[in-house]
C-alpha positions in Angstrom: 180.2 -1.0 -73.8 183.8 -0.1 -74.0 184.9 2.6 -76.4 188.5 3.4 -77.4 189.6 6.6 -79.1 192.7 6.7 -81.3 193.1 10.3 -82.6 196.0 9.4 -84.9 195.7 5.8 -86.1 198.3 4.3 -88.4 199.2 1.4 -90.6 202.3 0.0 -88.9 204.7 -1.3 -91.6 207.0 -3.6 -89.6 210.1 -4.8 -91.4 213.1 -6.8 -90.7 216.3 -5.8 -92.6 219.3 -7.9 -92.0 222.7 -6.1 -92.3 221.0 -2.6 -92.6 223.3 0.0 -94.0 222.7 3.8 -94.1 222.9 5.5 -97.4 222.4 2.3 -99.4 219.5 0.4 -100.9 218.3 -2.1 -98.3 215.8 -4.9 -98.9 213.4 -6.4 -96.4 213.7 -10.0 -95.2 210.3 -10.0 -93.5 207.5 -7.5 -93.5 204.1 -7.1 -91.8 201.4 -4.5 -92.2 199.1 -4.0 -89.2 196.5 -1.5 -88.0 198.2 0.5 -85.2 197.7 3.2 -82.5 197.3 2.7 -78.8 193.5 2.8 -78.7 193.3 0.4 -81.6 195.7 -2.0 -79.9 193.5 -1.9 -76.8 190.4 -2.7 -79.0 192.2 -5.6 -80.8 193.3 -7.2 -77.5 189.9 -6.7 -75.9 188.3 -8.5 -78.9 190.9 -11.3 -78.6 189.9 -11.7 -75.0 186.2 -11.9 -75.9 185.3 -8.4 -74.7 183.1 -6.5 -77.2 184.1 -2.9 -77.8 184.0 -0.1 -80.4 187.0 1.7 -81.8 186.4 5.5 -82.3 188.7 8.0 -83.9 189.6 9.5 -87.3 190.6 8.1 -90.6 191.6 9.6 -93.9 192.5 8.5 -97.4 193.3 5.0 -98.7 195.4 4.3 -95.6 192.4 5.1 -93.3 190.2 2.8 -95.3 192.7 0.0 -95.0 193.0 0.5 -91.2 189.2 0.2 -90.9 189.1 -2.8 -93.3 191.8 -4.7 -91.4 190.1 -4.1 -88.0 186.7 -5.2 -89.3 188.4 -8.3 -90.9 189.4 -9.4 -87.4 186.0 -8.7 -85.9 186.5 -5.3 -84.3 183.6 -2.8 -84.4 184.7 0.6 -85.8 183.1 4.0 -86.0 185.8 6.2 -87.4 185.0 9.7 -88.6 186.4 10.2 -92.1 188.4 13.3 -92.8 188.3 14.6 -96.4 191.9 15.8 -96.7 195.1 14.0 -96.3 195.6 10.3 -95.3 196.1 8.3 -92.1 199.7 7.9 -91.3 202.1 5.0 -92.0 204.6 4.2 -89.3 207.8 2.4 -90.4 209.3 0.2 -87.8 212.7 -1.4 -88.3 212.4 -4.2 -85.8 216.0 -5.4 -85.9 217.7 -2.0 -86.0 217.7 -1.0 -82.3 214.0 -0.3 -82.4 214.3 2.4 -85.0 211.0 3.9 -86.1 209.8 6.6 -88.5 206.3 7.6 -87.5 204.1 9.5 -90.0 202.4 12.9 -89.1 198.8 12.0 -90.0 196.0 14.3 -91.3 194.9 17.6 -89.7 191.7 17.2 -87.8 189.3 20.0 -88.7 186.8 21.5 -86.2 183.8 19.9 -87.8 185.3 16.4 -87.6 186.3 16.9 -84.0 182.7 18.1 -83.2 181.3 14.9 -84.7 183.4 12.9 -82.3 182.4 15.0 -79.4 178.7 14.6 -80.4 179.2 10.8 -80.5 180.7 10.9 -77.0 177.7 12.7 -75.8 175.6 9.6 -76.5 177.7 7.4 -74.1 175.6 6.1 -71.2 176.3 5.5 -67.5 178.5 2.5 -67.0 180.2 2.8 -70.4 184.0 2.7 -70.4 186.0 5.2 -72.5 189.7 4.6 -73.2 191.7 7.6 -74.2 195.1 6.4 -75.4 198.2 7.7 -77.1 199.4 11.0 -78.5 197.4 13.5 -80.4 198.0 15.2 -83.8 199.4 18.7 -83.7 196.2 20.1 -85.1 194.4 19.4 -81.8 194.9 21.3 -78.5 196.9 19.6 -75.8 193.9 20.0 -73.6 191.7 17.7 -75.7 191.7 14.8 -73.1 190.9 17.2 -70.4 188.1 18.7 -72.4 186.6 15.3 -73.1 186.8 14.3 -69.4 185.2 17.6 -68.4 182.4 17.1 -71.0 181.6 13.7 -69.7 182.0 14.5 -66.0 179.1 13.5 -63.8 177.6 11.1 -66.3 178.8 7.9 -64.7 181.2 7.1 -67.5 184.3 5.1 -66.6 187.4 6.8 -68.1 190.8 5.2 -68.7 193.8 7.3 -69.8 197.1 6.0 -71.2 199.0 9.0 -72.1 202.1 11.1 -71.1 202.9 14.3 -69.3 200.2 17.1 -69.7 197.7 14.9 -71.5 197.8 12.6 -68.4 198.2 15.2 -65.6 195.4 17.4 -66.9 192.7 14.6 -66.5 193.5 13.9 -62.8 191.0 16.4 -61.4 188.3 14.4 -63.1 189.1 11.2 -61.2 189.8 8.8 -64.1 189.2 5.1 -63.2 192.6 4.0 -64.5 195.8 5.7 -65.7 198.8 3.7 -67.0 202.1 5.4 -67.2 205.3 3.3 -67.5 208.1 3.8 -65.0 210.0 6.2 -67.3 206.9 8.3 -68.0 206.1 8.4 -64.3 209.7 9.5 -63.6 209.4 12.3 -66.2 206.3 13.7 -64.5 208.2 14.1 -61.2 211.7 14.7 -62.5 213.2 11.5 -61.1 214.6 8.3 -62.4 212.6 5.2 -61.4 214.0 1.7 -61.9 212.6 -0.5 -59.2 209.1 -1.2 -57.9 210.1 0.2 -54.5 211.1 3.5 -56.2 207.8 3.5 -58.3 205.3 2.9 -55.5 205.4 6.3 -53.7 205.0 8.2 -57.0 202.2 5.9 -58.1 200.5 6.7 -54.8 201.0 10.4 -55.4 199.1 10.2 -58.7 196.3 8.3 -56.9 196.2 11.0 -54.3 195.9 13.6 -57.1 192.7 12.0 -58.4 193.2 8.8 -60.3 191.3 5.8 -58.8 193.9 3.2 -60.0 197.4 3.9 -61.1 198.9 1.0 -63.1 202.7 1.4 -63.8 204.3 -0.9 -66.4 208.0 -1.7 -66.0 208.7 -3.9 -69.0 210.7 -7.0 -67.9 210.6 -5.8 -64.3 206.8 -6.4 -64.1 204.3 -3.8 -62.8 202.9 -1.9 -59.8 199.3 -1.1 -59.1 198.2 1.6 -56.6 194.6 0.5 -56.4 191.3 2.2 -55.6 190.9 -0.2 -52.6 193.9 1.6 -51.0 196.3 -1.4 -51.5 199.4 -1.5 -53.5 200.0 -4.6 -55.6 203.2 -5.7 -57.2 204.1 -8.4 -59.7 207.1 -9.6 -61.5 206.8 -10.2 -65.2 206.3 -13.9 -66.2 209.3 -15.6 -67.7 209.5 -15.5 -71.5 211.5 -14.3 -74.5 210.9 -10.7 -75.6 209.8 -10.8 -79.2 208.0 -7.5 -79.8 207.4 -4.8 -77.1 205.1 -2.8 -79.4 201.6 -2.8 -77.9 202.6 -4.5 -74.6 201.5 -1.5 -72.5 198.2 -1.2 -74.4 197.6 -4.9 -73.9 198.1 -4.5 -70.2 195.3 -1.9 -70.2 193.0 -4.3 -72.1 193.8 -7.2 -69.8 193.2 -5.1 -66.7 189.8 -4.0 -68.0 188.9 -7.6 -69.1 189.9 -8.9 -65.6 188.1 -6.2 -63.7 184.9 -6.6 -65.7 185.0 -10.4 -65.1 185.9 -10.4 -61.4 185.4 -6.9 -59.9 188.7 -7.5 -58.2 191.6 -5.1 -58.6 194.1 -7.8 -57.7 192.7 -10.2 -60.3 192.5 -7.4 -62.9 196.1 -6.5 -62.2 197.2 -10.1 -62.6 195.3 -10.3 -65.9 196.8 -7.1 -67.1 200.4 -8.3 -66.4 199.7 -11.6 -68.1 198.2 -9.9 -71.2 201.0 -7.3 -71.5 203.6 -10.1 -71.3 201.7 -12.3 -73.8 201.9 -9.5 -76.3 205.6 -8.9 -75.6 206.3 -12.6 -76.1 204.5 -12.7 -79.5 204.9 -11.3 -82.9 201.4 -10.0 -82.8 199.1 -8.8 -80.0 198.1 -11.2 -77.2 195.5 -13.9 -77.9 193.2 -15.4 -75.3 195.1 -18.7 -75.4 198.5 -17.1 -74.9 197.1 -15.1 -71.9 195.6 -18.2 -70.3 198.8 -20.1 -70.7 200.7 -17.3 -68.8 198.0 -17.1 -66.1 198.6 -20.7 -65.3 202.3 -19.8 -64.4 201.4 -16.9 -62.2 
């Protein structure tokens, strides 16, 4: 079973406002309300690809209930821990104003609720896959991903991490199966600017040497690079298509990689599936569907 964790899920309120003006009342031309958060995106895309999984994390208030309801409505299995105080965040995304976003803070996660999640993770079995994705609330320590990896170490659980900076670097000693920085995040780690695949490759290999089995680096329209556990480096250009919505494309790449690897056991095929799935989400208003991914795979 695949499990995803989203520590700070959200309702993403995505609006289009033509002729937006600061300091005045603006009215939306289009609006969409979706469950959001990196782990949740991975869960949705896995479900779309026919891969069963369970979304873990925390929810609070009426917004938390709506996140759960919407996920269950599309067939996702959820086991969120309910927090008594506060409410799950709402993220406002102005899609046609230079990618402007206002992200909510989210509820504080108390020690008792965190312990409930850790106790649930203790029940995972050998061969289960755990996806740790996204940022964490300020109420949790920056070491939480590291603590989870240490807690599960030696149990045969396959760990995937999609995070930035210390959250990512701190898990490397525990040999995660897959990590997925983008080229900008990879550059921030090493204090360099990385634009091309040729520039990315040596730094992806450095992260693999530091402990990660597979390092998948997304590069938006430039494609992606995989420094794989088989010692090879794979490189792919992005399929041709019109960028519609980049939100969730990286999360979709993680879901596609896992789906491809579970199906074939091949890192090269998993990489191909990951690139196709990430691109399918980028070319769509919503997250990638199986049909959209299969259509792109035929072009690759």
